[in-house]
N, C-alpha and C positions, 0 to 999 in steps of 0.2 A: 505496500498499500503504500500511497506517496502522496503527501498534505502540504502541502503550503500555500505560505502568506503571502502579502503584498500588498503593498499600499498602492491606492490605485491612481497617486499620483505625487510632485517631488511634495509638497507640502502637506498631504496624508487628509483634504478634506472634498474632496472632488467627493461628489453624490450625499455630504453629509448633511442634515437637516439645520444643527447648529452652529456650524459655522462655514461661512463660504470659500471656495477656491480661490487663491490669488495666485492661482498659475497661471499661462499661456495653455493655447492648443497647443503649441510648438511642443512647450516645457512638455505637455502633457505624451502625447503622440511620440517621442525622444525615453522618455521615460517608459512610456510602455513597452515600446520597442525594443530594448535591454534581454528580455523573457523573448527567444526565439516560438515558430512556431511550430517545429515539430516537439516541442516541452510541452508548451500549452496544452498541442494535441493529446497530450498524454496524459489529463486530465478532466476527467470525466461529468465532474460538477463544477459549482464554481458560485461561493454562496456570499454572498452581503454582509455580512458581520455589522451593526449599526453598534454606535457608541451608546451606549449604558445612559439612564439618566441616571447623573449624579445625584439630586437628590431622591429621589425612591431606590437604589442601587442599596443602599446603609439600613434602609429601614427593616425591620424583622418580618420576615416573609414578603414582604409583596412581589419581587422579583416569581416568586413562586405562581402567582396566581398566573403570570402571566404568561407563563414557561413551561410545559409540562415537565417535571420532574425526575430528575436520573434514573428514581427505580420506576417512573413508569415507560420509561425507554425501553428499560431494560427488559421488565415485564416483554413489552412488544418484540423485544428482538428475541425473545426467548419463545413469545409465543408461534413466529413467524420459523425457528427452524425445529419447532415442532412441525408445525404446520410442511415442508421441506421436505421434515423426517419421512412423516409419511405419502407423501404427492412420488417420496420414492426417485426422484431424477436428479438430484445431486443440486449444490449451491450452483446460482447465475456464474459464479466466477470458473466451476467446473464441467460447465456447456461449450460443446464448440459450438461453432455458427452455426451447424446448420441445428442441431438441437435448440436453438435459441427459434429457428426459422420455425418453427415445427407448429405444425396447424392447432397441435394437443396444448399447443402453450402459449401462440400466439392468435387472437382473430385474428379474423379480415379485416376491420377498418384497421386496427392496431399497426398492422403489416402496409397494408398502402398509406396509411398518414406516416406512417416511418419513411417508405419510398420516396415520398414528396414531401420531407426535408428534407431527406438526405440529398436529394435535384438540386433541391431549392440556396439549404445551405452550403453546396457544395462539401458537403462532407467526407474526409475520409473513409478507409474501412476501417480501420482500427477507431474512428470517434462513433460509425456506424450499428459497430459491435459494443462500443461502449454502454451508447444509447440507449440496444438490447440486454447489456446483463445489467443498466441498473436498473430498468421498464424493470425486467422480472425480477427482481427486487424487491423494487415496488410495490408488483402483485402479491410476493411472500410477505411483504409487512402485512399489506388486506387482506390474506389466508385469499387466494385466489386462485385456479387454477391455471388460469388465463388471461395475458396479459390485454390490456381492454387496451384504448385510444387515451382515457384516461393519464394510467399509467406511462405510455408511450409520453404525450403533452405535461405529465408532468415530470420526467426522465428528459425532454427537451427543452424546459424552462429553465436547468440548470445548465442551460447551453449558450450563456451568456458569454463575451466576450470577459476577459480576466477583472477588468473595471467597472463593465455594467453600466459605460457614460453612453453610448453610442445607443 
């Protein structure tokens, strides 16, 4: 697993709701171009993490009401693992491209959506397989035997540029 973090611009405030970015467009482009496309292609998910509200951050229990707890997430993962074991076809990481494309694991609408997205977004083979695996994982978290177009749509929603400013 590869996990990375980066600021969207030199000052770090591009897209921030509380502070204005002071970078020029050329500076932002130059900053972001330091990370090459082939490396970025290996990331299946891009998630913007907003700055926490400093006033609410230190209030006891306040942050827990807006986000699922670690225990809730662990329970969801455990349920998904049990579901995958019962399904008997293995985790998405273990499935071949052919298995991911099998109609027993992905419905026709989902497959068509992925084909259209791959063509319009000019996705590489690596990116297509990454989206397929992520879609399968999302379906497992939903305890669904087949990947639906909603699962593919969610996986595609993580396929933004690394800065999310485009």
